[in-house]
Phi, psi and omega in degrees: 000315179297320180294322180295321179294319179296317180298319179295319179298315180297319180295318179294319179296319180294319179296319179295319179296319179295318179297323179295320178296320180293318180298318180295336182272352181282124180292149178280132180284119178282142178245134180299122180286147177289126183292135175286142179297140179278116181240134180207156171275120191288150174303143181093354177300133181282137181232109179285130181239156177228126181286138185256006177210154180278129178247125187219155175274354183288135178070202183245022184286335180231147178215169180302138179095345179291144175263154175224163188254146175222171171225155175291127188276341180205152179304139173254121189247155169237105189065233179267007186250136177277120179263316179239105185287152171303139180095352176301135182286145177223161183228136172238172182218143173278118182261342178202139182208135172223132183281166177296148182227194181286167176060035174080010179293130182263158176284146181220154174202152171250139177232150180232132176275124192256305186200162170259147174258089185260096187066234177265012186242140173267127180247117184288139179231165179240150177158117182232131184229154174236130178243127176246150186267009183263020178098000179287161178289167171286095186283165180247155175235118178098013171090001178273138186255150174290149189251153167068194183288349182280002183274018182276197184278147175243120181268167179109155184272341174270135177292132184212132170250106189284157173302136181097347179296136178264137176231149180256127174249167173232151179290131185287321181215168180303136180250108179300141183234129175264107179281158173304150183303129179085354182279150177224160176260119180292134178295147179295138179294149178274129181277119178285142179242133180296133180287141178276136179297142180270125179282130179296143179270127179301139180258128178258142182265347183086354179281145180293144177291162182300131179095357179246149178248000000 
């Protein structure tokens, strides 16, 4: 009897061990994860910038290839979320410069807005401007417009973009955005347009008018 009980225990233990080995060998069934929605700040989004130093053709303080600093002048939002905070650093570059010369020649320069320093990432932006020192406006190259009250005339024969001048840049490509968990961007409401009344079309009977045969 005792031997039979021992044999039964050994058999059960062996069966349990075998079952455990079989369970460990069964692959785990993978389940397709739900894709997270793709959210991004679209290319072409306008970004208002403010230059933080005066850039001028006067003297030898600036030359072609020099970079200058700007900051984002206002929060750039996606829905209710701030994607690019006010005060984010930006960088521009002088791509062409000529100083004032004899016979009334004024100083001129072209500048290009290059990128934002958003955390540890550089975000490319677009915006090219030309400044002339003969009183002309800060003109644009490529369809980007100067922003705010700073888009007025600059006097003087040396080309100068003063500290505080606002320039408008645009986002070069879509910028992926990681929203807080569970957050969504509400779709923009559709603007209803009042329907125009339809004018009734006169109905002709084909009968000749009075006095006609």
